N, C-alpha and C positions, 0 to 999 in steps of 0.2 A: 309553432316555428322551432326549428331545430335549433339546439345549441350549440355554440360555435366549437370547433375542433382546432386541436393546436398541433404542432410539431417541435421537436428538439433539434436546434440547428448547431452545428459545429464547424468551426473553420481554422483548428488547429491551435488556438490561443489556450495559454496556461493561466490557472489561478495564480496571483501573487505567493512568492518564496516557495514555488513547487518546480521541480526539475522535470526537464522532459523524460528522463528515463523511468523516475516514479511515477508520473502519470501514465506512461504506457503500460508499466506493470499493474496498476490499479485497473486501468481499463481492461486490460488482458484477464484480469481476475473476475471483474465485474461481469464482462461478456462472456467468459468463458470462452474465448476465442485464442487463436495462435498469433503470434507476435507479427507474422507477415500482415495479416488483414488490420492489425491495428496500427502497423505503420502506414497502410494507405489512409489513414484518418488524418495525417499530419502532412498532406501534400500542398496543402495551402487551399485547396478546394473547398467550397461551401458543401457540407455534407448533412444530411437529414438522418439523426441516429434514430428517431422514432416518428411515427406520423399517427395521425387520426386519434389523437387523445383528448380526453375531457381536462378541463382546466385544473381539476385537483391531481390528475393522474400526471399531468404535465409537471406540476409544482413539485410532485415526489421526484420525478425525473432530474429536475433542476437539481434538488437538495442532494440527491445522491452523487450526481455527476461533479458537482461544485465540490464535494468533500473529497473525490476522488482526484481533484486537481484540473479537471477540463473546465474551461470558461465557455460554458454553453448558454444558449439563449433560447427563450419560448416565443414562438411566432405562429401568427394564424395559419391554419393549413388550408389554403384555397382548393388544393385538389381533393380534400377528405368531403367538400360538400358536391362535388359533381356524382351524380348518381343514374344510373341506368333504369332505375325502378320508376314508373309513373307514378305521380301523387297526385293529390287534388289539386294543386295549384297549376298542374301542367294539362288538366283535362281540357280546358278551352284551347290551348295551345295545340294539343293533340288533334282536336276536330277541326282545326283550321286547314286549308290548303297546304301542302309541303311546300310548295313554291313560293308562298306569301312569307311564312315565318321562317325559312332556311333551315338551318341544322347548326348544332354546335359539335365540335371534334370531341369524341370520348377521351381522347390522350391529352390534348393541350388546351381544350376549351376555345378553339376558335371558331368565331361565329362567321357562317358563308352560306350560300344557297345550298340546296339539296345536291349532294354529289357523292360518288362513291369513293373519292380520295380527297383527304385534307390537303387545302391549297398551303396551310402553314408548315405543318411537320411532315407531309407526305405519306402518311399511312394509309392503308386500304382499310377503311372503317370495318367491313364484314369480317375480314380476316383478323383484325384487331380484336374486335368483339368476341368471336369464336376461340381466340387464343386466350383470352382473360376468362372466358367460361371454363375452360380446360384448367387453367392454372388455379382457379377456385374449386374445382371439383378433387384435384390433387390435394390441394392443401386440407379439405375437410376429410379425405381417407388417409392421409399419411399420419404416422405418430407424431411427427414434428413439422413444422412449416418449412417448406424448400426456399432456398434462397432466390429472391426476386430477381437478382443478377448474377452473371458470373464473373463480373468486372471486379479486379484485386481493391477498387475503392470502395465497393459498397460495404455499407456500415454493418457490422455484427449484429445479430438479433438475439436479444436476451431481456430477460424481465429485471432491470436493475433498480426498481423502485423500492425493494426492501431497505428497511431502516438498517444503517451500519451502526455497529456499537462505537460509543465514544472513546472509550479507553480497551485496551486488550486486557487480557487476565495474566496474572503475575503467576510464573510456576518457577520455583527457584531450582526444582530437580527436573529438568527438562532443557531442552535445546530450540524449543519453539518459543515464539513470542519476543518481546523487546523489553529492555531496561535502558534508562538513561546515565549519565555520567555519575551524578549524585548516588543513584541507587547501587550502581556498580561497586562505587568505593564503600558505601555503607554494607553491603552484602559481603564484600571482601572482608571487611573487619569484623564483621559478626561470624564470618567462616573461622577467621584466625582466632578470635577469643573462644569458640566452641572447640576448637582443636588443641587449645595450648594445655588444658587438664590432660588430654590423651597423651600428648607428648611428653609432659612431666611425669605421667605416670609410667610411660614405656621407659623413660631414662632411669627413673627409680627401680622398676622391674629389671632394667639390665644390671644393675648392682647384685641382684639374686641370682639371675639367670640370664645369660646373654641371649639364648634361643628365644626366651620369652618377652625380653626387651625388643629384640629384633621384630617379632611378631607384631608387638603393639606398635612399633612406630611404623611398621612397613603399612599396618591397617589404616593408622591415621593419615600418614602420606597420601595413600590411594584415594582415601575420601577426600582430602583436600584437593588431590588433582581432578576428579571428576567434577566436583564443584566448580573448580577454575574453569573447566571447559564450558559448564553449563553458562555461567556467569559470562564469559569471553564471548560466546557464540550469542548470547542474547543481545550483547553490548555492540556486536558488529551488525546485528539485523537491524537494529536501532539507527545506526548510521547508513543502511541500505546495502551494506556488503555481505557477501558470502560467508557463512560461519566457517568455511574450509579455510579460511584466511588465518583462523587461529592458529594453523600450522608455522606460521611465520615466527612463532615465538621461539621455536628449536633452532633458528638459525642464528649464529653468533653475531652480535653486534646490532646486525638488523633486527633481530628479535627483541632487543631492549628499546630500541627506538620505537618500534611497531606497538609495544605494550604501552610506552608513554602516550603514543596517539590515541589509544582507547579512553584515556583520562581527559584528552582536550578536546576531540573532534566531537562538535555537537550532533545530536540525532536529528533526523527527518521530522520537519513539521507536517502533523496530519499523517494519514494513512500512507503506507507505502507497501512493497510487495510481500512484506513478511506481517503484516497486520496493522490494526489501529496502534497509536502511540501508548506508551505506558500510562498509568493513572499517576496522579499528583505525588510527589514523595511525602512521607509522614514525617512527623517530629523525629522519632526513632531514628529512621534512616538518615536523617539531615545531621543528627548528634554522632552517629557511627562514621558517617562520611568525614566530619570534621576530626573526630579521634584518630581515624585512617591517615589523616594530613598531618597530625601531630606527631605520629610514631617517627617518620624518617627525620622531621624537624628536631626531634627530641635525641634521635641517634647522632646527627650531625653535631648538635651541641655538645653531647656527652663525649663524642671522637674529640672535640677541641678542648673540652674542660679536664678530661681525665689525664692526658698527657702534660697538660700545665700544672695540674695538682702533684702529679708524681714528681715532676721537677721541684716543685715547691717545698715537698717532704724530703727529698734528697739534699737540696741545698740547706734546710734546716737540720738535716742530721750533722752534714760536715761542719756547720757552724757550732754544734753542741760538742763535736768531737775535739774541734780545737781549744 
């Protein structure tokens, strides 16, 4: 007895906490297809993304597509059980008179008396079988399978059952990948702490030679700028935005508000078009992030306390003078 075959069905529903754009981007990447065909999957009509699968294969497709954000389901593929190849189970039926057993339409499976045309779907059986044989021969000779339909709503064909990584790889010196808000704060603080000795050295060298001091300060400033771009682009990727938006930082006033958004806006849950989510934050990253938050708070308190202290010293000096 043949094992049951399954199909993966999708009708446009999304997994919880997933946005439409991120799901479309994930499907385009998994299927290696253009966005126009991916948009056709969200027309509201039921689409079979994959057919004729064993149960374990269907489960792999379900897992991959659920991670991508598409709420697909597994159903029995009744059409996969239809076959034009005679088997032992059909030997007795084939030996019986044709008029007695009738025929089954090779396309829709409609049972009817023997005829050249299907009464249900209207196909000419002989032409349909010839066309199927031609398509089968073409698929075996071509390097890649030809599309079964020219319709824009036809599902893209690709093997998406590969296991997706749970977390992305961290690369501080690069613009690929994603980092969250806490890691963005922690890495920025680590960059500042590493650059501080170089800045102090440049200021000290400037006392001996203006040229040497300017070279050291320029090198430190350039390194901080490059790292800031890398961190900012990866943070934008985590939100699902293009890294080119980092250039908004150069716009007066608007740039300051935009920089603040990078600390506030949460990243996407799960995979987006820039890859898997970043790994969990380490203890060191969390400590650096808290330290980064304490620096501006300490600056504000110092700005308030220092004038008050200076005023107190001046009053004390006046009282002693009297």
